[in-house]
Every structure is written in structure tokens, then in C-alpha cells.
Backbone bond lengths (Angstrom), bond angles and torsions (degrees), N, CA, C in turn:
res aa  C-N    CA-C-N  psi(-1)  N-CA   C-N-CA  omega(-1)  CA-C   N-CA-C  phi
1 M - - - 1.450 - - 1.534 108.48 -
2 K 1.312 116.23 134.09 1.452 121.35 176.71 1.525 109.72 -94.84
3 R 1.337 114.98 145.41 1.460 121.10 175.14 1.516 107.46 -125.62
4 F 1.316 116.04 149.92 1.450 122.10 -178.37 1.519 109.82 -131.59
5 W 1.349 115.62 150.85 1.466 122.48 178.58 1.521 108.66 -125.97
6 C 1.317 117.25 135.11 1.460 122.51 178.46 1.524 109.28 -96.05
7 R 1.329 116.60 121.89 1.472 121.65 178.53 1.522 111.89 -66.94
8 E 1.328 117.66 -24.63 1.464 121.24 -175.89 1.529 112.59 -81.92
9 C 1.327 117.25 -51.27 1.471 119.54 -174.50 1.524 113.23 -108.23
10 G 1.349 117.91 -8.93 1.459 121.04 177.93 1.517 114.91 82.61
11 A 1.325 117.41 3.63 1.461 120.50 -178.73 1.531 110.89 -67.07
12 I 1.315 115.58 143.27 1.462 122.49 171.14 1.518 106.33 -114.84
13 T 1.316 116.17 126.38 1.452 120.34 -172.88 1.524 110.59 -142.01
14 D 1.323 115.84 160.39 1.457 121.74 178.76 1.529 112.28 -88.51
15 H 1.317 116.97 -8.07 1.457 119.06 -178.22 1.529 110.47 -145.55
16 V 1.302 115.04 159.45 1.461 122.61 174.48 1.518 107.60 -130.58
17 I 1.304 115.55 165.05 1.463 120.83 175.07 1.521 107.08 -93.75
18 R 1.310 116.06 124.17 1.470 121.59 179.39 1.522 108.48 -110.21
19 K 1.329 115.28 127.67 1.457 120.03 177.02 1.522 108.85 -129.52
20 N 1.318 115.40 133.22 1.464 120.75 175.24 1.517 108.34 -88.29
21 R 1.323 115.63 138.48 1.453 119.31 176.65 1.525 108.84 -147.62
22 H 1.311 114.20 164.26 1.462 120.74 -179.79 1.525 108.15 -124.30
23 S 1.312 115.15 133.44 1.464 120.31 173.38 1.514 108.27 -131.16
24 S 1.314 116.41 151.45 1.466 119.95 -179.63 1.526 110.93 -67.17
25 E 1.313 116.15 -26.90 1.467 120.49 -178.48 1.529 112.45 -78.66
26 Y 1.353 117.37 -43.59 1.469 121.42 -174.19 1.523 114.29 -110.29
27 G 1.307 118.80 -9.52 1.462 120.97 -176.46 1.518 110.51 77.34
28 N 1.327 116.66 -148.38 1.471 120.96 178.24 1.520 109.45 -78.40
29 E 1.315 115.92 135.31 1.467 120.41 178.40 1.519 109.61 -150.61
30 T 1.325 114.60 154.49 1.460 121.25 173.96 1.517 107.52 -103.20
31 V 1.315 115.84 124.81 1.452 121.92 -179.21 1.521 108.33 -106.25
32 L 1.343 115.91 133.79 1.461 121.28 179.11 1.520 109.08 -98.43
33 Y 1.316 116.13 132.88 1.461 122.91 178.97 1.520 109.67 -118.67
34 C 1.315 116.39 142.94 1.458 120.94 174.10 1.528 108.46 -72.65
35 P 1.335 118.38 130.95 1.466 120.00 179.55 1.529 112.98 -72.52
36 W 1.327 117.66 -13.30 1.461 120.93 -178.29 1.517 112.77 -93.46
37 C 1.330 117.53 -51.25 1.468 119.37 -176.91 1.519 112.84 -102.96
38 G 1.346 118.03 -15.06 1.451 121.70 176.62 1.518 115.43 82.68
39 D 1.332 117.99 -1.28 1.461 119.98 179.37 1.524 110.45 -67.77
40 E 1.332 115.23 150.52 1.456 119.42 -179.55 1.521 111.38 -101.53
41 N 1.316 114.60 151.07 1.467 123.17 176.94 1.523 114.15 52.60
42 C 1.305 116.49 34.35 1.467 121.05 176.99 1.517 110.77 -116.02
43 V 1.328 116.92 7.72 1.455 122.38 -173.27 1.530 109.86 -101.98
44 E 1.321 115.93 131.78 1.463 121.45 176.61 1.518 109.39 -120.78
45 E 1.318 115.27 140.63 1.462 119.71 177.98 1.523 109.59 -75.53
46 L 1.313 116.16 138.65 1.459 122.29 178.06 1.522 109.72 -100.28
47 E 1.324 115.62 156.57 1.458 122.13 176.46 1.520 108.54 -122.43
48 P 1.337 118.16 152.68 1.467 119.90 175.97 1.530 110.48 -62.28
49 C 1.322 116.18 143.99 1.463 121.42 178.26 1.528 108.95 -73.85
50 P 1.343 117.50 126.29 1.462 119.38 -179.65 1.525 113.48 -76.35
51 S 1.323 116.69 -9.84 1.460 120.22 -178.22 1.528 111.87 -87.87
52 C 1.326 116.74 -45.98 1.465 119.38 -174.79 1.532 113.44 -109.07
53 D 1.313 118.17 -15.28 1.468 123.83 179.31 1.525 115.07 65.45
54 Y 1.343 119.20 7.87 1.463 119.18 174.65 1.524 112.44 -131.03
55 G 1.323 117.53 -15.67 1.458 121.18 177.06 1.519 111.14 -87.40
56 W 1.320 115.55 170.81 1.460 122.12 179.42 1.508 108.95 -123.58
57 K 1.337 116.89 142.58 1.451 121.69 -177.27 1.519 110.13 -131.74
58 L 1.332 115.12 157.74 1.452 119.71 173.18 1.523 109.36 -73.34
59 K 1.312 116.74 156.48 1.458 122.12 -175.29 1.526 112.51 -54.88
60 D 1.327 118.23 -40.93 1.467 121.57 -176.22 1.527 113.83 -83.86
61 D 1.323 117.83 -8.79 1.462 120.86 178.25 1.527 110.04 -85.10
62 H 1.323 116.36 151.91 1.463 120.61 177.84 1.524 111.58 -80.19
63 I 1.337 116.32 -40.67 1.466 122.54 -177.73 1.526 109.09 -140.99
64 C 1.323 117.60 167.70 1.469 122.12 -178.50 1.529 110.60 -70.88
65 E 1.325 115.46 166.80 1.464 121.13 -176.95 1.530 112.31 -61.22
66 K 1.317 117.37 -39.96 1.469 120.66 179.52 1.529 110.81 -63.31
67 C 1.326 117.19 -42.76 1.465 120.66 178.12 1.528 110.99 -68.69
68 Q 1.334 117.65 -34.17 1.457 120.85 175.88 1.526 110.58 -60.86
69 L 1.326 116.52 -47.47 1.469 120.76 -179.74 1.524 111.04 -63.90
70 R 1.327 116.82 -43.40 1.463 120.70 179.09 1.521 110.88 -62.77
71 S 1.319 117.38 -42.73 1.466 121.81 -179.42 1.525 111.71 -65.78
72 K 1.334 116.64 -41.15 1.469 119.98 177.76 1.524 110.62 -63.23
73 D 1.336 116.65 -40.53 1.460 120.99 178.87 1.529 110.88 -64.80
74 E 1.332 117.18 -43.78 1.467 120.53 178.57 1.521 111.05 -63.31
75 L 1.307 117.77 -39.56 1.457 121.73 179.03 1.530 110.83 -66.79
76 A 1.334 116.72 -41.35 1.466 120.29 178.29 1.531 110.55 -63.41
77 R 1.342 117.25 -42.49 1.470 120.15 177.70 1.521 111.13 -63.39
78 F 1.323 116.86 -37.83 1.461 120.87 178.30 1.533 110.23 -62.50
79 F 1.312 117.90 -48.98 1.464 121.07 -176.48 1.524 113.23 -71.09
80 R 1.345 117.11 -26.88 1.468 119.25 177.81 1.529 111.80 -63.81
81 G 1.321 117.15 -20.00 1.463 121.60 179.30 1.518 113.40 -75.30
82 Y 1.311 117.87 -5.99 1.458 121.99 -179.03 1.526 110.61 -110.14
83 S 1.334 115.76 153.42 1.465 120.45 177.61 1.528 109.67 -70.89
84 K 1.335 115.70 164.48 1.454 120.96 -179.18 1.537 112.30 -58.31
85 P 1.344 120.01 -43.47 1.469 118.47 178.26 1.530 113.30 -61.01
86 V 1.321 117.11 -36.68 1.463 119.78 178.76 1.529 109.89 -69.85
87 R 1.348 117.38 -39.81 1.471 120.36 176.99 1.527 110.31 -62.85
88 E 1.343 117.45 -37.33 1.465 120.48 177.00 1.534 110.41 -66.01
89 F 1.335 116.65 -36.93 1.462 120.41 174.81 1.526 110.28 -61.00
90 F 1.343 116.95 -44.20 1.462 120.65 177.74 1.529 110.82 -60.87
91 D 1.350 116.96 -39.87 1.465 120.12 176.66 1.522 110.90 -56.34
92 D 1.336 115.66 -48.35 1.469 119.87 179.94 1.526 110.94 -64.89
93 L 1.319 116.41 -40.66 1.456 121.36 -178.70 1.524 111.52 -63.21
94 L 1.325 116.35 -40.49 1.461 121.24 -175.51 1.520 113.63 -86.27
95 D 1.321 118.44 -8.42 1.461 121.21 -177.25 1.527 110.28 -58.47
96 G 1.317 115.36 105.45 1.457 119.96 179.84 1.516 114.74 78.18
97 T 1.317 117.64 5.41 1.460 121.46 -178.33 1.521 109.46 -104.62
98 S 1.301 116.37 138.69 1.444 121.44 175.28 1.528 109.63 -78.81
99 V 1.310 116.37 142.13 1.460 120.59 175.69 1.528 109.64 -59.00
100 E 1.331 117.34 -35.89 1.458 121.21 179.29 1.530 111.49 -59.92
101 D 1.350 117.53 -29.86 1.460 120.78 178.32 1.512 112.14 -69.03
102 L 1.334 116.70 -21.40 1.474 120.72 -176.57 1.516 112.98 -92.82
103 V 1.314 118.24 -17.57 1.474 120.02 -177.53 1.508 111.94 -98.21
């Protein structure tokens, strides 16, 4: 099942309105319209979240918004357990470094 998100109105839907049209500038093209607000070319396809398996994420995101918030909260709780000098050390350590490089 495909899911779509509208950047204009925020709707998440299982379908979009597709209309074929011809323009002298672009030739034949299929334009996607949001079924809720009717705006054109504001719809993005969503993908299942690989972290939670029930959320939906944008193509360029790693995980869904709910998992992003949960992960940020878990990371903040983890770092709060360290003193300020140790957190500053982590800042220096992570400057320009990928987390994947550390694991």
C-alpha cells in the first residue's frame, strides 16, 4: 500500500489525484494533486519506517518523526548522565564524525 503526504495541508492519504496534461515547456506530464486541498505537485510518497514498522517517513528521512523524537529523547537522557566536561569531550569527539564510525 502506498501512502502520500501533502506539504501544503499536512494530509496523509492512501491516494492522490493524477491528471495528465501537456505543456509546450514540459511536454506530456502527470501532475499529482492532493485530494484534500487540491494543490498540485505538493504530494510526496511516504515509505514505511524501518525502525518501528508502523510509522511513515519521507524518502530522504532515515526514520519517521515519532522515532526521531524518541531517539532524540533517549540520546538526551543518555548524555545527561555525564558531567559537563565529559559532554564537552563528546562534542569534540563527534565534531564532524559519524556515529557509525564510533560503533
